[in-house]
Phi, psi and omega in degrees: 000317178295325180293319181292321178296317179297319179297319179294319179298320179295314181300312180299318180295316179296320178297318181295323178295318180296321177297316181294322177297318177298323180295317177301312178304314180296322178296319178297315178299319178299315183295317181296314178297320176301314182296318181298312182297316180299316179297318180295313182296318181292324179293315179297319180298316182294316180296318180294319181293325181286322188263335190251319186294145178303140181199167176240135176239126184256136177231156167243123182253132177226124179245133175234140175235111181262116185248125184242132174252120185272312186228132175071180179264166181206154170256125186240151182220122180236118179248135183229146173254120181247140179294154174243166178297143181211195187299325184234027176205153175231123178247124186215166176054051178281130181231134181236130172244119181201128179266082184171193178285141183220136179218134179236137177216151184254144174236188185303315187239343186224164170254137177263125178245124181242117177244132178215158181185167172262138180236126179291170178289154178048050178216171183231151169229145183240127172251128181230131179232127178229148174202157175264139183233132173242120177249136183262136169256140181133188180302134181244101181215133183204160181265133175195151180298155176261123175277142182297335178291342179286359178242354186262155172284153177204176181300127180086350178229080187277064182291347181265358181287147184300317178300317181291318180296316177296319180295321178296319180296317180295316180299316187268358184293327183293330176059037183281322184222193173303125181308321179298323179290321178300318178294320177300313182294316180300311180303312184297322183270337185281318184272152171249127184293133181238118178297327184291344179267005184299323185264359184271090183279359178263000180294121185269168178297320182292319178298317178296321182295319183281326181271341181063025177224160178166164172259203187300324178295315179298317175301312186291317180296321181294315179297318176299314183298315180296317178297314178295324178292336177267005179084019180255117177300134181201155178210153179269134182252138176251143181184213182215155170262111181288127184294143186266081184267185179275165182303133172059009179262102185297144174242125189245133177226152179269059180209156176279357183259134178277076180126191180266140181300145184207160176225145179210190187235144166239130183228160181248127177214134181056043176066021177225147175273148180221162179254140175213140180238088186296332180290341176273347184304317180294343187250342183231156174298149179306329179304329185264345187243353183235128177065028179204159173249147184258012179079012179229349182277113176253116185267140169251010172097185179305134187299320181291319177290329173300315180298319178301314180297319181291323176297324177297317175297320181297312180299319178293315184291326186261007181295320180235017182210173179256142180294129179250326183202135175222132177232181186301321185240016183212147175225133180228134178224151176214152175271014177230139178280353181266016179262136181236141176232135176240123183253141178214133177239128179246126180243127182227121177284127185254340177198138178225098184295342178301323177290328173296320177301318180298316182294317182295315182295322177294318178300311178299319180294320178296320177297317180294313181294323178299316180294318177297321179298316179296324179293319180295315180300317180294329181281315187263338177229073185295335183272000000 
């Protein structure tokens, strides 16, 4: 009898051990699956908070132009195009250091800075321009008048050409979404990005349409032409993509431009202006490239008006001197061939609200996930 009781006790004990081991294994699996899901959800939350939520990104831009005269004296002329505040950017605290004549005038989208002086032989002059820049991330929509030219065909934007008009009619005929969005999608998907076209500012909308290739200018001109052909006011914007560096870590480049030159589109729909970047469409979700700014687009305004302002600087600088150096936003001339100029632009990020968005979103997500985890544990493992 004792033997039978002992045998029965051993069976019950072994069964209980096997059940406890299964429970432990299931708890381990539950914990591992929970951890994996939490990491995935937190990563998605951080990425979404960084790229989607509205934010402001602050930069400090410093440009220096070191001008050296090797032999003889010279008369030098340095002309600069400086950005102005606009719908998705704020330019403030502009400071200029220059030992010479200085003249500043304002245009529609930019300020013209004209610096000139006499420089003795075997000497240097330094021009330094600094300003603070705030770029906004988030939906880009604003009120502004519509210029009649924003609906007309022009050189490089052949909105009156039969091929462009037929394409615009076909794209917008389905009437599935906002016509401007349909044109944006078509342009982004229709063209293939070509690095060789990055410097070709003469590539027209019709050429891009026929060759199905282009860089940012080709994408932008084609979208503008299609928009105008569909009766949507639009214009091509010239500017730069400010590099997205780390806090207080300066990024230095041998250019007068704070970043790489770029072109995009502003169009008018429902009595408001909006931003769209069709050349980014193939690489980013539409959510990030249409009707929003990413906190990196620094505008110098409408491309045609920009060229008018730059031509004014060119004519001023080369009236009594020879062109020595020309960049997207600067012109330098001297009446001596022994003059040398070295350009340097330093970009330093001073504040990035996107990281604050990430911290707040992660804290909120951790609190929510902890509460859900406790509820699941209470439901499936009450003991």
